[in-house]
ZATOR-320257 format. One line per field, with one value per residue (C-alpha): residue number from 1; residue in one letter; z, x, y. Coordinates in nm, 3 decimals, decimal comma, m for minus. Layout:
<pts>
nr c(NUM | ...) .
rest c(A | ...) .
w c(Z | ...) .
u c(X | ...) .
v c(Y | ...) .
</pts>
This chain:
<pts>
nr c(1 | 2 | 3 | 4 | 5 | 6 | 7 | 8 | 9 | 10 | 11 | 12 | 13 | 14 | 15 | 16 | 17 | 18 | 19 | 20 | 21 | 22 | 23 | 24 | 25 | 26 | 27 | 28 | 29 | 30 | 31 | 32 | 33 | 34 | 35 | 36 | 37 | 38 | 39 | 40 | 41 | 42 | 43 | 44 | 45 | 46 | 47 | 48 | 49 | 50 | 51 | 52 | 53 | 54 | 55 | 56 | 57 | 58 | 59 | 60 | 61 | 62 | 63 | 64 | 65 | 66 | 67 | 68 | 69 | 70 | 71 | 72 | 73 | 74 | 75 | 76 | 77 | 78 | 79 | 80 | 81 | 82 | 83 | 84 | 85 | 86 | 87 | 88 | 89 | 90 | 91 | 92 | 93 | 94 | 95 | 96 | 97 | 98 | 99 | 100 | 101 | 102 | 103 | 104 | 105 | 106 | 107 | 108 | 109 | 110 | 111 | 112 | 113 | 114 | 115 | 116 | 117 | 118 | 119 | 120 | 121 | 122 | 123 | 124 | 125 | 126 | 127 | 128 | 129 | 130 | 131 | 132 | 133 | 134 | 135 | 136 | 137 | 138 | 139 | 140 | 141 | 142 | 143 | 144 | 145 | 146 | 147 | 148 | 149 | 150 | 151 | 152 | 153 | 154 | 155 | 156 | 157 | 158 | 159 | 160 | 161 | 162 | 163 | 164 | 165 | 166 | 167 | 168 | 169 | 170 | 171 | 172 | 173 | 174 | 175 | 176 | 177 | 178 | 179 | 180 | 181 | 182 | 183 | 184 | 185 | 186 | 187 | 188 | 189 | 190 | 191 | 192 | 193 | 194 | 195 | 196 | 197 | 198 | 199 | 200 | 201 | 202 | 203 | 204 | 205 | 206 | 207 | 208 | 209 | 210 | 211 | 212 | 213 | 214 | 215 | 216 | 217 | 218 | 219 | 220 | 221 | 222 | 223 | 224 | 225 | 226 | 227 | 228 | 229 | 230 | 231 | 232 | 233 | 234 | 235 | 236 | 237 | 238 | 239 | 240 | 241 | 242 | 243 | 244 | 245 | 246 | 247 | 248 | 249 | 250 | 251 | 252 | 253 | 254 | 255 | 256 | 257 | 258 | 259 | 260 | 261 | 262 | 263 | 264 | 265 | 266 | 267 | 268 | 269 | 270 | 271 | 272 | 273 | 274 | 275 | 276 | 277 | 278 | 279 | 280 | 281 | 282 | 283 | 284 | 285 | 286 | 287 | 288 | 289 | 290 | 291 | 292 | 293 | 294 | 295 | 296 | 297 | 298 | 299 | 300 | 301 | 302 | 303 | 304 | 305 | 306 | 307 | 308 | 309 | 310 | 311 | 312 | 313 | 314 | 315 | 316 | 317 | 318 | 319 | 320 | 321 | 322 | 323 | 324 | 325 | 326 | 327 | 328 | 329 | 330 | 331 | 332 | 333 | 334 | 335 | 336 | 337 | 338 | 339 | 340 | 341 | 342 | 343 | 344 | 345 | 346 | 347 | 348 | 349 | 350 | 351 | 352 | 353 | 354 | 355 | 356 | 357 | 358 | 359 | 360 | 361 | 362 | 363 | 364 | 365 | 366 | 367 | 368 | 369 | 370 | 371 | 372 | 373 | 374 | 375 | 376 | 377 | 378 | 379 | 380 | 381 | 382 | 383 | 384 | 385 | 386 | 387 | 388 | 389 | 390 | 391 | 392 | 393 | 394 | 395 | 396 | 397 | 398 | 399 | 400 | 401 | 402 | 403 | 404 | 405 | 406 | 407 | 408 | 409 | 410 | 411 | 412 | 413 | 414 | 415 | 416 | 417 | 418 | 419 | 420 | 421 | 422 | 423 | 424 | 425 | 426 | 427 | 428 | 429 | 430 | 431 | 432 | 433 | 434 | 435 | 436 | 437 | 438 | 439 | 440 | 441 | 442 | 443 | 444 | 445 | 446 | 447 | 448 | 449 | 450 | 451 | 452 | 453 | 454 | 455 | 456 | 457 | 458 | 459 | 460 | 461 | 462 | 463) .
rest c(X | X | X | X | X | X | X | X | X | X | X | X | X | X | X | X | X | X | X | X | X | X | X | X | X | X | X | X | X | X | X | X | X | X | X | X | X | X | X | X | X | X | X | X | X | X | X | X | X | X | X | X | X | X | X | X | X | X | X | X | X | X | X | X | X | X | X | X | X | X | X | X | X | X | X | X | X | X | X | X | X | X | X | X | X | X | X | X | X | X | X | X | X | X | X | X | X | X | X | X | X | X | X | X | X | X | X | X | X | X | X | X | X | X | X | X | X | X | X | X | X | X | X | X | X | X | X | X | X | X | X | X | X | X | X | X | X | X | X | X | X | X | X | X | X | X | X | X | X | X | X | X | X | X | X | X | X | X | X | X | X | X | X | X | X | X | X | X | X | X | X | X | X | X | X | X | X | X | X | X | X | X | X | X | X | X | X | X | X | X | X | X | X | X | X | X | X | X | X | X | X | X | X | X | X | X | X | X | X | X | X | X | X | X | X | X | X | X | X | X | X | X | X | X | X | X | X | X | X | X | X | X | X | X | X | X | X | X | X | X | X | X | X | X | X | X | X | X | X | X | X | X | X | X | X | X | X | X | X | X | X | X | X | X | X | X | X | X | X | X | X | X | X | X | X | X | X | X | X | X | X | X | X | X | X | X | X | X | X | X | X | X | X | X | X | X | X | X | X | X | X | X | X | X | X | X | X | X | X | X | X | X | X | X | X | X | X | X | X | X | X | X | X | X | X | X | X | X | X | X | X | X | X | X | X | X | X | X | X | X | X | X | X | X | X | X | X | X | X | X | X | X | X | X | X | X | X | X | X | X | X | X | X | X | X | X | X | X | X | X | X | X | X | X | X | X | X | X | X | X | X | X | X | X | X | X | X | X | X | X | X | X | X | X | X | X | X | X | X | X | X | X | X | X | X | X | X | X | X | X | X | X | X | X | X | X | X | X | X | X | X | X | X | X | X | X | X | X | X | X | X | X | X | X | X | X | X | X | X | X | X | X | X | X | X | X | X | X | X | X | X | X | X | X | X | X | X | X | X | X | X | X | X) .
w c(m1,410 | m1,652 | m1,854 | m1,896 | m1,671 | m1,744 | m1,589 | m1,545 | m1,524 | m1,237 | m1,461 | m1,679 | m1,605 | m1,933 | m1,980 | m2,014 | m2,032 | m2,113 | m2,085 | m2,108 | m1,778 | m1,761 | m1,740 | m1,488 | m1,757 | m1,818 | m1,450 | m1,444 | m1,750 | m1,609 | m1,284 | m1,463 | m1,680 | m1,376 | m1,186 | m1,483 | m1,548 | m1,182 | m1,165 | m1,428 | m1,300 | m0,941 | m1,048 | m1,201 | m0,987 | m0,786 | m0,968 | m1,303 | m1,183 | m1,043 | m1,368 | m1,570 | m1,327 | m1,315 | m1,690 | m1,631 | m1,392 | m1,657 | m1,917 | m1,689 | m1,596 | m1,964 | m2,026 | m1,745 | m1,981 | m2,106 | m1,771 | m1,565 | m1,766 | m1,748 | m1,368 | m1,386 | m1,621 | m1,431 | m1,072 | m1,082 | m0,934 | m1,059 | m1,358 | m1,173 | m0,899 | m1,110 | m1,205 | m0,836 | m0,838 | m1,105 | m0,898 | m0,591 | m0,789 | m0,897 | m0,546 | m0,396 | m0,682 | m0,682 | m0,306 | m0,306 | m0,579 | m0,378 | m0,051 | m0,210 | m0,190 | 0,184 | 0,256 | 0,064 | 0,173 | 0,363 | 0,741 | 0,900 | 1,273 | 1,349 | 1,340 | 1,484 | 1,454 | 1,195 | 1,061 | 0,799 | 0,884 | 0,702 | 0,645 | 0,287 | 0,180 | m0,101 | m0,315 | m0,219 | m0,578 | m0,724 | m0,551 | m0,617 | m0,578 | m0,547 | m0,586 | m0,529 | m0,735 | m0,499 | m0,548 | m0,825 | m0,884 | m0,539 | m0,368 | m0,632 | m0,662 | m0,288 | m0,353 | m0,725 | m0,766 | m0,444 | m0,514 | m0,856 | m0,718 | m0,464 | m0,744 | m0,737 | m1,028 | m0,988 | m1,095 | m1,057 | m1,025 | m1,034 | m0,945 | m1,209 | m1,170 | m1,282 | m1,521 | m1,740 | m1,450 | m1,463 | m1,835 | m1,791 | m1,549 | m1,812 | m2,084 | m1,870 | m1,768 | m2,122 | m2,271 | m2,011 | m2,093 | m1,800 | m1,918 | m2,044 | m1,776 | m1,484 | m1,455 | m1,563 | m1,500 | m1,500 | m1,513 | m1,281 | m1,120 | m0,740 | m0,742 | m0,968 | m0,757 | m0,459 | m0,674 | m0,766 | m0,405 | m0,284 | m0,545 | m0,403 | m0,662 | m0,494 | m0,231 | m0,097 | m0,145 | m0,107 | m0,068 | m0,024 | 0,035 | 0,281 | 0,608 | 0,454 | 0,161 | 0,402 | 0,569 | 0,226 | 0,161 | 0,487 | 0,402 | 0,046 | 0,144 | 0,428 | 0,200 | 0,043 | 0,341 | 0,135 | 0,345 | 0,316 | 0,371 | 0,432 | 0,422 | 0,513 | 0,558 | 0,857 | 1,054 | 1,106 | 1,384 | 1,441 | 1,765 | 1,768 | 2,097 | 2,244 | 2,144 | 1,778 | 1,489 | 1,423 | 1,068 | 0,966 | 1,139 | 0,964 | 0,621 | 0,664 | 0,813 | 0,565 | 0,285 | 0,474 | 0,501 | 0,150 | m0,092 | m0,342 | m0,231 | 0,104 | m0,060 | 0,119 | 0,364 | 0,567 | 0,515 | 0,822 | 0,930 | 1,289 | 1,461 | 1,833 | 1,926 | 2,257 | 2,405 | 2,399 | 2,019 | 1,925 | 1,800 | 1,601 | 1,446 | 1,343 | 1,193 | 0,999 | 0,862 | 0,750 | 0,581 | 0,395 | 0,301 | 0,139 | m0,094 | m0,259 | m0,613 | m0,676 | m1,039 | m1,340 | m1,268 | m1,629 | m1,539 | m1,422 | m1,172 | m0,992 | m0,654 | m0,548 | m0,796 | m0,776 | m0,553 | m0,738 | m0,784 | m0,693 | m0,426 | m0,251 | m0,238 | m0,104 | 0,174 | 0,290 | 0,281 | 0,487 | 0,755 | 0,768 | 0,795 | 1,073 | 1,268 | 1,232 | 1,347 | 1,659 | 1,739 | 1,523 | 1,321 | 0,963 | 0,905 | 0,526 | 0,330 | 0,052 | m0,177 | m0,174 | m0,395 | m0,701 | m0,856 | m0,551 | m0,674 | m0,496 | m0,715 | m0,867 | m0,752 | m0,705 | m0,331 | m0,136 | 0,143 | 0,489 | 0,837 | 1,139 | 1,506 | 1,799 | 1,717 | 1,957 | 1,946 | 1,951 | 1,590 | 1,294 | 1,141 | 1,419 | 1,425 | 1,082 | 0,782 | 0,577 | 0,224 | 0,113 | 0,199 | 0,549 | 0,882 | 1,241 | 1,499 | 1,879 | 2,156 | 2,421 | 2,762 | 2,788 | 2,620 | 2,809 | 2,671 | 2,318 | 2,351 | 2,477 | 2,190 | 1,926 | 2,043 | 2,065 | 1,719 | 1,552 | 1,307 | 1,355 | 1,039 | 1,114 | 1,372 | 1,354 | 1,635 | 1,590 | 1,856 | 1,915 | 2,173 | 1,992 | 2,313 | 2,433 | 2,088 | 2,095 | 2,438 | 2,312 | 1,998 | 2,205 | 2,353 | 2,023 | 1,875 | 1,519 | 1,252 | 1,187 | 1,407 | 1,238 | 1,394 | 1,216 | 0,900 | 0,786 | 0,495 | 0,352 | 0,297 | 0,334 | 0,144 | 0,397 | 0,671 | 0,719 | 0,607 | 0,836 | 1,035 | 1,348 | 1,453 | 1,156 | 0,951 | 0,861 | 0,907 | 0,740 | 0,603 | 0,277 | 0,191 | 0,366 | 0,402 | 0,633 | 0,351 | 0,178 | 0,468 | 0,363 | 0,006 | 0,087 | 0,326 | 0,533 | 0,430 | 0,667 | 0,560 | 0,834 | 0,704 | 0,904 | 0,715 | 0,612 | 0,817) .
u c(2,514 | 2,235 | 2,085 | 1,752 | 1,482 | 1,327 | 0,994 | 0,973 | 0,608 | 0,526 | 0,258 | 0,502 | 0,854 | 0,894 | 1,005 | 0,683 | 0,821 | 1,164 | 1,251 | 1,560 | 1,661 | 1,695 | 2,041 | 2,172 | 2,147 | 1,786 | 1,702 | 1,858 | 1,661 | 1,333 | 1,373 | 1,444 | 1,138 | 0,927 | 1,026 | 0,942 | 0,609 | 0,508 | 0,510 | 0,237 | 0,044 | 0,048 | m0,077 | m0,394 | m0,707 | m0,775 | m1,104 | m0,922 | m0,671 | m0,949 | m1,145 | m0,844 | m0,755 | m1,116 | m1,090 | m0,770 | m0,953 | m1,224 | m0,959 | m0,791 | m1,114 | m1,214 | m0,910 | m0,995 | m1,032 | m0,677 | m0,521 | m0,655 | m0,480 | m0,156 | m0,175 | m0,213 | 0,080 | 0,311 | 0,255 | 0,034 | m0,300 | m0,590 | m0,763 | m1,095 | m0,955 | m0,754 | m1,048 | m1,098 | m0,780 | m0,920 | m1,238 | m1,030 | m0,820 | m1,134 | m1,283 | m0,973 | m0,916 | m1,276 | m1,269 | m0,946 | m1,087 | m1,407 | m1,239 | m0,968 | m1,153 | m1,206 | m0,867 | m0,674 | m0,882 | m0,705 | m0,720 | m0,847 | m0,768 | m1,042 | m1,104 | m0,854 | m0,928 | m0,707 | m0,558 | m0,620 | m0,468 | m0,472 | m0,269 | m0,261 | m0,167 | 0,088 | 0,260 | 0,594 | 0,717 | 0,829 | 0,715 | 0,887 | 0,666 | 0,831 | 0,561 | 0,558 | 0,429 | 0,184 | m0,101 | 0,059 | m0,223 | m0,381 | m0,053 | 0,055 | m0,275 | m0,268 | 0,014 | 0,025 | m0,322 | m0,338 | 0,009 | m0,107 | m0,435 | m0,238 | m0,039 | 0,282 | 0,461 | 0,516 | 0,796 | 0,690 | 0,937 | 0,744 | 0,864 | 1,057 | 0,789 | 0,511 | 0,657 | 0,346 | 0,155 | 0,368 | 0,307 | m0,069 | m0,065 | 0,118 | m0,133 | m0,430 | m0,282 | m0,173 | m0,513 | m0,687 | m0,476 | m0,237 | 0,039 | 0,355 | 0,614 | 0,375 | 0,370 | 0,664 | 0,767 | 1,122 | 1,243 | 1,543 | 1,807 | 1,829 | 2,129 | 1,958 | 1,641 | 1,851 | 2,001 | 1,651 | 1,530 | 1,838 | 1,824 | 1,765 | 1,494 | 1,274 | 1,041 | 0,904 | 0,933 | 0,636 | 0,764 | 0,590 | 0,811 | 1,035 | 1,181 | 1,528 | 1,396 | 1,251 | 1,588 | 1,741 | 1,485 | 1,573 | 1,943 | 1,890 | 1,672 | 1,896 | 2,117 | 1,838 | 1,597 | 1,306 | 1,016 | 0,924 | 0,619 | 0,695 | 0,462 | 0,682 | 0,460 | 0,333 | 0,273 | m0,091 | m0,279 | m0,641 | m0,817 | m1,134 | m1,318 | m1,558 | m1,859 | m1,759 | m1,978 | m1,755 | m1,866 | m1,808 | m1,470 | m1,358 | m1,465 | m1,320 | m0,988 | m0,927 | m0,973 | m0,760 | m0,478 | m0,482 | m0,618 | m0,351 | m0,161 | m0,100 | 0,105 | m0,048 | 0,113 | m0,209 | m0,297 | m0,363 | m0,047 | m0,122 | m0,451 | m0,533 | m0,852 | m1,039 | m1,017 | m1,393 | m1,407 | m1,050 | m1,108 | m1,416 | m1,239 | m0,935 | m1,150 | m1,352 | m1,044 | m0,887 | m1,210 | m1,236 | m0,868 | m0,901 | m1,164 | m0,912 | m0,806 | m0,436 | m0,334 | m0,271 | m0,400 | m0,525 | m0,789 | m1,109 | m1,167 | m0,837 | m0,877 | m0,511 | m0,232 | 0,146 | 0,348 | 0,558 | 0,871 | 1,024 | 1,250 | 0,944 | 0,780 | 1,103 | 1,115 | 0,761 | 0,834 | 1,147 | 0,946 | 0,696 | 0,970 | 1,137 | 0,811 | 0,747 | 1,101 | 1,028 | 0,708 | 0,434 | 0,192 | 0,093 | m0,270 | m0,273 | m0,121 | 0,057 | 0,028 | m0,350 | m0,284 | m0,138 | m0,024 | 0,198 | 0,544 | 0,873 | 1,108 | 0,820 | 0,618 | 0,311 | 0,263 | m0,026 | m0,189 | m0,082 | m0,237 | m0,018 | m0,103 | 0,123 | 0,305 | 0,448 | 0,638 | 0,978 | 0,913 | 0,989 | 0,654 | 0,489 | 0,737 | 0,889 | 0,694 | 0,552 | 0,481 | 0,289 | m0,004 | 0,083 | m0,078 | m0,025 | m0,305 | m0,266 | m0,518 | m0,549 | m0,713 | m0,813 | m0,836 | m0,524 | m0,321 | m0,445 | m0,357 | m0,008 | 0,059 | m0,086 | 0,145 | 0,444 | 0,572 | 0,810 | 0,529 | 0,211 | 0,004 | m0,340 | m0,505 | m0,846 | m1,085 | m1,387 | m1,650 | m2,013 | m1,901 | m1,802 | m1,728 | m1,486 | m1,329 | m1,271 | m1,111 | m0,878 | m0,817 | m0,706 | m0,431 | m0,321 | 0,004 | m0,118 | m0,226 | m0,571 | m0,803 | m1,072 | m1,381 | m1,531 | m1,334 | m0,972 | m0,738 | m0,925 | m0,839 | m1,129 | m1,024 | m1,212 | m0,974 | m0,606 | m0,376 | m0,076 | 0,152 | 0,364 | 0,689 | 0,853 | 0,536 | 0,643 | 0,546 | 0,334 | m0,017 | m0,200 | m0,571 | m0,842 | m0,823 | m0,527 | m0,331 | m0,301 | m0,095 | 0,198 | 0,184 | 0,172 | 0,334 | 0,166 | 0,227 | 0,108 | m0,025 | m0,023 | m0,154 | m0,195 | m0,463 | m0,409 | m0,599) .
v c(m0,255 | m0,338 | m0,056 | m0,232 | m0,367 | m0,703 | m0,794 | m1,171 | m1,275 | m1,509 | m1,660 | m1,854 | m1,726 | m1,544 | m1,182 | m0,984 | m0,628 | m0,491 | m0,122 | 0,094 | 0,253 | 0,629 | 0,781 | 1,033 | 1,300 | 1,199 | 1,234 | 1,579 | 1,685 | 1,545 | 1,737 | 2,065 | 2,014 | 1,921 | 2,235 | 2,456 | 2,283 | 2,293 | 2,671 | 2,701 | 2,399 | 2,523 | 2,865 | 2,717 | 2,746 | 2,433 | 2,383 | 2,377 | 2,120 | 1,904 | 1,919 | 1,806 | 1,530 | 1,412 | 1,357 | 1,162 | 0,929 | 0,883 | 0,798 | 0,547 | 0,369 | 0,353 | 0,131 | m0,113 | m0,410 | m0,354 | m0,268 | m0,560 | m0,837 | m0,641 | m0,655 | m1,032 | m1,081 | m0,848 | m0,965 | m1,272 | m1,168 | m1,384 | m1,232 | m1,250 | m1,023 | m0,778 | m0,550 | m0,475 | m0,271 | m0,039 | 0,003 | 0,081 | 0,326 | 0,508 | 0,513 | 0,671 | 0,912 | 1,038 | 1,085 | 1,284 | 1,507 | 1,555 | 1,658 | 1,874 | 2,210 | 2,176 | 2,016 | 2,282 | 2,581 | 2,857 | 2,833 | 3,153 | 3,177 | 3,428 | 3,800 | 4,042 | 4,412 | 4,581 | 4,259 | 3,993 | 3,655 | 3,323 | 3,010 | 2,882 | 2,530 | 2,568 | 2,302 | 2,154 | 2,168 | 1,836 | 1,516 | 1,184 | 0,877 | 0,536 | 0,271 | m0,109 | m0,398 | m0,570 | m0,319 | m0,118 | 0,130 | 0,146 | 0,232 | 0,482 | 0,669 | 0,746 | 0,993 | 1,065 | 1,211 | 1,419 | 1,556 | 1,677 | 1,809 | 2,012 | 2,176 | 1,974 | 1,815 | 1,439 | 1,208 | 0,844 | 0,559 | 0,232 | m0,116 | m0,307 | m0,574 | m0,338 | m0,077 | m0,068 | 0,085 | 0,399 | 0,420 | 0,384 | 0,678 | 0,880 | 0,790 | 0,891 | 1,227 | 1,312 | 1,225 | 1,445 | 1,749 | 1,757 | 1,989 | 1,824 | 1,741 | 1,802 | 1,423 | 1,212 | 0,853 | 0,723 | 0,364 | 0,369 | 0,151 | 0,141 | 0,373 | 0,623 | 0,607 | 0,714 | 0,990 | 1,110 | 1,113 | 1,299 | 1,572 | 1,919 | 1,981 | 1,717 | 1,862 | 1,533 | 1,158 | 0,925 | 0,569 | 0,235 | m0,067 | m0,247 | m0,123 | m0,132 | 0,067 | 0,324 | 0,365 | 0,420 | 0,696 | 0,870 | 0,852 | 0,974 | 1,270 | 1,390 | 1,600 | 1,800 | 1,803 | 1,675 | 1,551 | 1,186 | 0,972 | 0,606 | 0,307 | 0,014 | m0,286 | m0,476 | m0,792 | m0,717 | m0,899 | m0,990 | m1,078 | m1,289 | m1,234 | m1,489 | m1,277 | m1,253 | m1,368 | m1,667 | m1,745 | m1,384 | m1,378 | m1,698 | m1,573 | m1,224 | m1,330 | m1,610 | m1,362 | m1,107 | m1,359 | m1,504 | m1,241 | m1,138 | m1,451 | m1,283 | m1,009 | m0,713 | m0,475 | m0,476 | m0,842 | m1,056 | m1,236 | m1,347 | m1,428 | m1,451 | m1,633 | m1,657 | m2,006 | m2,065 | m2,047 | m2,135 | m2,491 | m2,395 | m2,096 | m2,299 | m2,574 | m2,318 | m2,145 | m2,472 | m2,579 | m2,249 | m2,245 | m2,587 | m2,440 | m2,206 | m2,290 | m2,236 | m2,218 | m2,002 | m1,652 | m1,642 | m1,904 | m1,728 | m2,012 | m1,950 | m1,780 | m1,770 | m1,715 | m1,733 | m1,507 | m1,253 | m1,464 | m1,799 | m1,648 | m1,500 | m1,844 | m1,994 | m1,731 | m1,816 | m2,189 | m2,124 | m1,941 | m2,227 | m2,492 | m2,294 | m2,272 | m2,646 | m2,719 | m2,511 | m2,701 | m2,549 | m2,761 | m2,683 | m2,769 | m2,752 | m3,039 | m2,857 | m3,160 | m3,111 | m2,810 | m2,984 | m2,655 | m2,583 | m2,680 | m2,604 | m2,408 | m2,207 | m1,903 | m2,126 | m2,170 | m2,323 | m2,120 | m2,233 | m2,218 | m2,285 | m2,352 | m2,420 | m2,100 | m1,844 | m1,519 | m1,686 | m1,785 | m1,556 | m1,654 | m1,450 | m1,161 | m1,101 | m0,979 | m1,267 | m1,153 | m1,458 | m1,688 | m1,810 | m1,721 | m1,829 | m1,871 | m1,859 | m1,920 | m1,646 | m1,641 | m1,273 | m0,935 | m0,832 | m1,123 | m1,053 | m0,685 | m0,764 | m1,002 | m0,772 | m0,493 | m0,727 | m0,634 | m0,393 | m0,315 | m0,112 | m0,068 | m0,213 | m0,439 | m0,605 | m0,695 | m0,921 | m0,864 | m0,767 | m0,510 | m0,190 | m0,002 | m0,270 | m0,284 | 0,091 | 0,069 | m0,202 | 0,003 | 0,300 | 0,082 | m0,074 | 0,058 | 0,082 | 0,327 | 0,178 | m0,028 | m0,236 | m0,386 | m0,688 | m0,625 | m0,605 | m0,539 | m0,239 | 0,126 | 0,368 | 0,682 | 0,897 | 0,783 | 0,858 | 0,576 | 0,576 | 0,350 | 0,358 | 0,191 | 0,013 | 0,044 | 0,396 | 0,756 | 1,018 | 0,987 | 0,937 | 0,955 | 1,158 | 1,534 | 1,488 | 1,328 | 1,666 | 1,799 | 1,581 | 1,712 | 2,084 | 2,326 | 2,596 | 2,956 | 3,228 | 3,568 | 3,835 | 4,168 | 4,488 | 4,675 | 5,036 | 5,295) .
</pts>
């Protein structure tokens, strides 16, 4: 087993970061320190914690010009897009700070003569956050900041692809005056990550990653009975109805499929289009896709960068080849994108038609820039196909009829339903999934419920 992590940059294949992995003794020490620090942190008034953490957000945003290029080098997002992650980080962080007083306020069930009754939201203790590389700050902030606001201590284990992100969190919290050991990050092996999650000192695990990773979390936490919130990805569908604004649907769904090189848990992976506008939609999406510029993410003109590693590009190419072998047609000539080279992480975006649900490209998660499009004859057929998936994170409907969209949304087996947009997290709304997309909730006031436990106070007043 290696005792170091090495982050290979998809930009040029070189080692960009190298860090020593923490030992079992180091994990044990960190958890003891976290438990001790949490008691004092949790006893601070909520307003005091929010003030300190607001300064931490300020400190993080102030370093945006340094942080954005690090995102590009670590996971390959175009440099022109990387600053958007810092803006999204700030939006979510500010919102969770804003709603905290109401979300964490005591619940009072009503007057009862001679009694005082309330339910307080109290911290869980130590929360472990296991964060991925694809949106390294946006995914982590969903849990890290609310957990701290709620009075927990946090131990963050970030992806080996994006270790500097964990360190940037640490810098921001330290500079803002968050007490030592209230927030810690650990660079860990897979085995030691499981050891961390299964430790009885952990009150909850917040995990974003694969379905297999989610199962590993459930297994690891079973011994200590820690709660767990799991965001496990998706195969998110979109439905373009005959009454949709077609130009807007083409633009939005092309971006939803190919932003971040398609490496988004809630990116658009399959599209169903009403027959009356199918040909026009497909033509529009192909035309727009051909306008993307694939190349070095350090070039400000690049609009789609490499996927995270060569093996990820090979997996997407394999899904596309399998679909073509089963009768699908790929509408994008990969050779038109001269930077798309087999054996590298640089991969052209791909649009496929002639697909069906017998093909893995329409059923299995595709973590890269490839999307399948099917023609449908009715709302009922679209609904059946959208629900025909083991995943259920988001679904998007494009239509001028909001009432019909809501009725369809009620029948969709998904955590979020979009109308005329996609691939976006509104921090005012609960972020959650069903089926193999996970369980639990982050963001919104409801997100605090996963990071606290209810404690009832039932007082008979002296007479």
